[in-house]
N, C-alpha and C positions, 0 to 999 in steps of 0.2 A: 695187748698191753694195758695195764691198769696204772693210772696216775692218781695219787692222793694229794690234793691241793689243800693245804691247811694253814690257817692263820694261828700263829702262836710263837712265843719266845723260846720256851724251853720245856722239854718233856723229861728233865733230868731224873725225876722220880721213877720214870717208866722206861728210860733209855735201854736198859738191859733187855727187858721183855720185847720192846719194839724192835730192837736190833735182831733178836732171836727170830721173830716172825719175818722180818725182812730177809734174813739169811735163808729161812725155809722156803720163802716164795721166790727167791732169786731175782732174776732180771725181769720177771713178769710184773713186778710192782715197783713203782718209783714214787718216793715221797718228795713233794715239792713244797718247801716251806715258804710262808709269806710272813714277813715281820709285821707285828701289830702296830697300829697307829697309836701314838701316845700324845697326851697333852691337848687333846681336842674334846669337844663336847661328845656325849654319847652318840647323838644324832650324826655328827660329822665323822666320828670314828667308824660307825657302821657304813656310812656312805663311802668313805675313802677305802676301807678294807674291801668292800664289795667291788669297787672299781679296780682295785689291785687284782682281785680274783678274775674279773672280766678280762683284764689285760693278759693274764696267764692263759685263760681259756681260748683266746684268739689263736694260740699256738696249736690248738687241738680241735680244728673245725669239724672233723669227722668222728669225734668221740661222742659216745652217749654220756651225757652229763647228769650226775645224780648228786643232790644235796642231802646232807644229813640234817634232819630237822625234827624236833620232837613232835611236830604236828604232821609229819609225813606218814606214809603207809607203813604199817607194821609188817616186817618180813621175818621169815624163819631162816635157819642155817642153810637149808636147801636152796634158797634164793641165790646165795652167793656162788653155788656151783655152776650157774649159767655163764660165769665170766671165764671159765676154763674149758678147754685147754688153751685159751688165749686167742680165740678166733674173733673176738670183738674188742674194740678199743673203748675203754670206759674211764671217765674221770669222776672221782668222788670228791666232794667239796665239804670241808669242815670250816665253819666260820669261827670268828673270835668270840670272846666272852660275852659280847653284846649281841651276837647274832649277825645276820646279813639282811640287806634290803632285797627281799625276793622279787619285788616289782622291778628292780633294776636288772636282776639276773634273767628274768624271762624275756624273750623266748629261748635264751641260751640253755636253760635247764629243762631236761625232759622228764625228770622224776624227782620226787622227794621220798626218802625213806626214814624210818625212825627205829631206834632201839628201845623205845618206850616213852612214857610221859615224864620220866625222870630227867633231870639235868645232870649231865656228866661233865666232870672237868675235862678240858681239852685233851690232855694226855691219855686219859682213860678212854675217851671216845675213839681216839686214833688207835689205841691198843686193841680195843674191842673190834674195830673195823678190820685191822690186820689179822686178828685171830679168826674172825668169821670168814675172811677171804681164804685163809689157810684151811679152815674147816671145809669150806666150799670146794677148794682144790682137792682135798682128800676124798670128798664125796664123789667128785667128778672122775676120779681114777679108781674108785672102789677100794680105797685104802682105809683101814681101821684107824679111827682117831676119836676117842671119847664120845661115841654116839650113845 
C-alpha cells in the first residue's frame, strides 16, 4: 500500500489529472491531505505542518517513509517500479509551500528523493509523483507506457 501525505489547500488546477492517475492506480495508492497552517510566521508554519505530518505518520509505523525534497536523491522512473506489486508499504510526504523541518522528521524518515533542483507547485509535484508511480507500476508488469 502506498500513502501520499501532502500539505495543501487545493489542487483544483490539476484535479482531473490527479483523479485519472488515482483511478489507474486503484486502491494501491491513497492520498492523505493535510490542511496548511495559516496566519503564523513562516517558522511556526513549518513547525506546525511538520508536527501534523508526524501525527499522520504515527498511524503507519511499519511503512517506509520517503520525503520529496529538492535536495534529495535524484531517482529515475524505474525507481518507482519497486513499490509494486504492492508488497511493501510506503508513505511519500510532500510538505507545504515553505517546506518541512527535516530535523523534526528524523528518524521517522528513511529516505529523501528529488524530481530535480527546480521548485514545483504543490499540485504539480503531487501529479508528477502519481504519474511516476503509475509509470513504475506499468514497468513492474511489463506493460507499455510511454517509455
